[in-house]
N, C-alpha and C positions, 0 to 999 in steps of 0.2 A: 504494499500500500504505499503510496507517495505520501511524503510528509509535507506537511505546510512549509512555505519559502522561509519562513523566519523561524522554523522552529517551533511553530504554533505560538499561542497566546498564553505564554506562561505567565505565571506570578511574578516573575523576575522582571517582566517587561511590560506587564499590563498595567496600567495606570487605574487607579480607583474609577476614575470619571473620564473613561477613553473619549468620551463625546468631545472633550476639550480639545486634545491633540487633532482629532478629525476635522474639527472646525478651523483650527489652525491651519491644517492640510488645504481645507476648502477656501479658507481666505488668500492663501498662495495661489491655487488654482484661479481664484477669481481673477487675480491680477495677470496671471500668465493668458488667461483665455480673453480677456479683455483687450490685452495688446494683439493677439494673434487675430481676432475678427473683427475689431473696429474699424480697421482698415477696408472693409467692405462697404461699410456706410459712408465713408469719407473718401472713396475712389474718385468720383469726380471732381471733388474739390482739390485733391493731390496732384490728379492729371494736371489741372488748369494752372496751380502755381508752379509746379515743376516743368511745365511745358512738354509733355509726353500724352500720348494717345491713352485711352482707358485700357485696352488691351495691354501696352507696355507697363502701366501702373500695377495692372493684376499681376506682372511678374515679381512684384514687392510680394506678394503672397506665395507665389512658387519659389523664391530665393528663401524665405523664412522656412517653408516647408521642408525644402532639401537641406537646410542647414540642421534642422530638427533630425532628419532621416540619417545623414551622414556624419554628421558632427556629434550627436547625443551619444552615441555607443562608445566614442572614446573618451567622453567625459565620465560615462558610466563605469569604464574601465579605470579611468584615474582616480575615481572616488571610492572604488570597491572596498577597498580597506581602511577607508576613513570611518570613524564613528558616524553612525548613521544621521544624528542630529547634527553635527558639524558639516557634512556632505550638503544635507538640505539647505542650511544657511550658507554655505559658499555659493550654492547655485542660484539662491535668490539675490546674492551680492552680483553675479553676473547680469542677472534679470534687470536689475536697478541701473546698473552701468549702461546697458545697451538702449534701455528706452530712454536715459538721459542722453544719449548721443543722437537716437532718433529725433528728438525735440530740437537739438541744435545742428543738425546735419543741413548744410546749405544748398546742397544739389541732390540730383537723383541717385547718383552712383554712390556718393557718401551714405545717403540714406539707406540704400541696398546694403552697404556694408555693415550698417547700424544694426538692421533687422537681422542680418544672418549671425551677428555677435548675441542678440538677444535671444535667437532661437537655439543657440547652444545648449542653454539650460533648460529647454521646454522638456525634451524626451527624458533626459536623465532626472530631471526633479518629478515628473509624472510615473516615470518607470519606478523609482526608488520609492516615491510617496505612496505608489498602490501596495508594495510589499509591506511597507511601516503599516499602513492602513490595516491591511489583513492581519498583522501581527499582534494589533491591539484588541480584537474581539475573539470571542469563542467559534469554534468551527460550525458552519450553518449559517453565519452571519456575514461572511467573509466578503463575499459579493456586495452586500448592501454597505460594508464599510468603504470598500472602493468607490462605490456610487456615492457615498456621502462626501467622500473628496472631490470627485467629479462634479458632485452639486455645484461647487464653485466655478467650474467652467461653464455649466448651464446657466447659472445666475449671471456671470458674465454676459451672457446673451439677453438675459432680462433685464437687468440695470445697466451692467457697465457699457454695452455697446449703444444701446439707444441714448444713455446719457452722455457717453464719450462722442457719440455723432452730433447730438445737439450741442455740445460744449466746442466742438471744432467747427461746427457750423456759425457760432456766434462769436467765438474769439480766435479761430483758425486752427487746423489741425495740430499744429505742434503743441498747442496747451493740453490736448488730450494726452498726449505722450506724457508731459510734465505730470498731469493728474495720475497716470498709470505710476510714475515714479513715486508717487506719494503712497498709491496703495502698496507699492513694494516694500517700502519702510515699515508701514502697517503690518504687513503679513510676517516679514521677518521679526519684528516684535513679537508677534503673536508665537510664532514657531519657537522661539528662544525660551519662551516663558512656559509653553505648555507640552512641547514633546519630552518624552521620557529620556532620561540621561542614561547614559552607559548603556543603550541597546546593543545586544551582541551581534558581533559582526562575523557571520559564517566564513570558514575558510573557503578561499575561492581558487580553483584551479582552471586557468584560461582554456587549456586543452579539453578538459570534461565540458565546460559550458559551452564551448565552439560544438562538441559533438552532439549535446543536447539540442543546440540549435538546428541542427542540420537533420532531425527526424523529419519523416513525410508529414506528420500532422502538425508539427510546428510549423513547415513551410506552408503547409495548406492553410492555417489560421491566420498567417500573416498576410497571404494572398488574399483573404477574404476582407480584412483589415484594409489593406491597400484598394482593393476594388470599391468597398464600400465607402471608403473616404473621397475617391475619385468620383464616384457617382454624385456624392453631395456636393463638392467643390467645384465640379463642372458647371454647376449652375449657381451656387449660393454665391461665388465669388463675384458673379455679375449681377446679384440679385437688386441691387440700388439701380443700375440702367433698365434693368426688366420691368421694375416698379414703376419707375418715372416715365420711360417710354412706351411701354405695352401697355401696362394697367392704367396709365395716366394719372398716377397721384403726384402730390407734391413733395417735397424735400421732407416737410414736416410729417408728411403720410407715410413716407418710407419709414421714420423715425419708429411710427408706431407700430408699422408692420414687423419690423425688427423686433420690437418689444414682444409682440404676439409670437412670433417664431421662437425667441427665448422661452417664452413660458412653456411651449410645446416641448423644446429641449429638456427644460428642468421636470415636467411630468416624465417625460420618456426616460430619463435617466435614473429616476427612483423606480420607475415600472421595470426596466431592464434589470436593475440591481435583485428584486424580488424575484423575478422569472427566472434568471440566471442560478440562483441558489435553488430553484425548484427543478427544472429540464433546460438544460444550457443549449445545446445545439437545435433542438426542435423551436427553442424562440428567435435564435439567429434566422433558421429557414422561414419561419413564418413571417417574420418582420420582413426579410426582402421580399417574399411573395406579395406584400402588400405595398412595398414601395414602390415596385416596378409600374403597376397600373396608376397609382397616384401620381407619379411624375408624368406619365404620359397625360393623364388628365388635366394637370398644372399648365400644360400647353394651352389648354382652351380655357380654363379658369382665369390664368393670368390676364385675361383680357377685362375682366369686371372686378371692382375692389372689394364686393362682398365675397364673391367664389374664391377669388385669390387668398383673401385673409382665411378663409375654412382651411382650404388647401394647405397653406403655409403652416398653420397650427398643425394640423395633422401630420404634415411632413416633418416637422420637427420634433414631435413625439416619436416616431417612428425612427428617425435619425441616430438619437441618443438612446432609444431602446437597446442599440447594438453595442455601444460602448463597454459597458461592465461585463457583460457576455464574452466579448471578442478577448478582453484583457484577461480574463479568467481563463479562458481556453488556452491563450499561449502559455501561462505561466502552469497551468496544470500540466500541459504536454511536455513542458521543459523544466521539470520540478528539480532537477539537478542544477540548474541556471536561471533561478528566478530572477534574480537582479537584472542581468543582462536580458533576458529574455523579455522582462516587462519593459524595460528601456527600448530594446530594438522593435518591440512592437509599436511603442509609440512613434518610432521612427517611421515604422510602416504605415500608421495611419497618416503621417504627415508627407510620406512619399506619395501617397494616394492623393493627398491635398494639392500637392504639387503638380501631379501628373493632370490632376482634373481641372486646375486652374488653368494651367498651359494647354490644355486640350480644348477648353472652351473658348480660351484667346485666340487659338489658331482656327477654331471653327467660326468665330467671328469676324476674323480678319480675311478668311476665304469667302466672306459674306453670308454665313448662316445668320438669319435674324434673330434677335434677343428672345422673341418667343417660341423658338423652337428648340432653344437649349435643354428643356427637360427632356427632350426625346434622347437626346444623347445620355443624360443622366439615367434615364430608364436602363438603356443598353448596356450601360457599365455596370449597374445594379443587377443585369442578367448575368453578367461574368460571375459576380460575387456569390449569386446564388448556385451557379454550378459549381463553384469550389466548396460551397457550404455542403451540397448534397452529396459530392464526393467524398467529403470529410466524413459525414455521418455514416456514409454507406461503409468505409472503412472501420469504424468503429464497431458497427454490428457485425461486420465479416469476423472481426478480431474476437468479439464475444462469443459467437457461434463456434469458433475452431475450439476451444478448449470444451465446450459442450459435446461436440460432436466425438472427441477423442475420448471422454469420459462417461459419455451416455447420461451425465446430469446437468442439468442447466446452469449455465455459468453464473456467478453472483459478480454484477458489474463492481469494478472496482471504485472507490471513493476518489475523486479528484483532489488535487493539492491544496484547493481553496474551499472545498466542502460543498462545492455544486455538483448536481449530478449531470451526465453527459448526455442523457437521453431523456 
């Protein structure tokens, strides 16, 4: 039976009130999520000030995501032997510095460099933070603990992105990044105050961790993460021009729509945590089965404010229903490499973000209308569904094999974070 990635929620590491450190992790996730997503609402204003096209400004999303995908694993390795509390605080320091440079960057390429620096802490923080969150609670509630941390990411879309967008429209987009710097300092203070001290750091073997990451199920799980994120970001990166040019709403109306989408993300995040602790892969497969027709529907509902609002809310619920299950899946399947696997999966999500933003921008450059971008998102979600179905089929085959050899039904193994795989 696979062991919890942190050795379980032992009395040596579990605080009396685990909700406080989880809330501190959520506060940091709120700041990271705000700086990641707020750029979507400010894309037209940033493009105008920097004298670039909207697809070129969209590459700021791609650059950020690629930095998470390829830079975060190196930071994860560099901090692997550090005290977990110190490592998380160091990563928040990188976050604060990067956002300050974003606010001060005088031009497009310097802003791109600052975004790349900021992104370095993203995957490593969420990867390590997910493992720490799971270690703070008892088995059977680990996916919900991860979801509580990721709630900060969803609340960033409910509060951080709309307020950051409104602030940027009123005082300029640079003021938004300065506000994120302040959030970073507050989150760092909460982490310093509430995270348990002297959390044990498991022995790490890079060879063993790399071997765990190379298993078929881990690779399939990361493929699902990439494809599901690419589906989301091929459309969501350009949600402001879609709403303004296709739906025909104002800049202020766009802010309200982003708020509604963020409420959906928050609902989906907690729903996904509960479902993942119940039946993991069926949750992933079922959610993708609904996302595909919904995105096709959005190509039509985007032409009216009311239908667009309903579709955006439901899309938000479904998009983040996938996050906790996919994060759990990777760590469960790479039980001997939980820290690195958790971080690399964050890189996978952001590689999908980069691919989606790039693919959407390329399609627009080649002449695809904004209103037809949802069809591209649906097609990419279809790829994620195919990978999920294959992964689940391999699970079922592996369980039938012992039963066929022994003549008795095989008892499913308990996954590393306490969720069921089927």
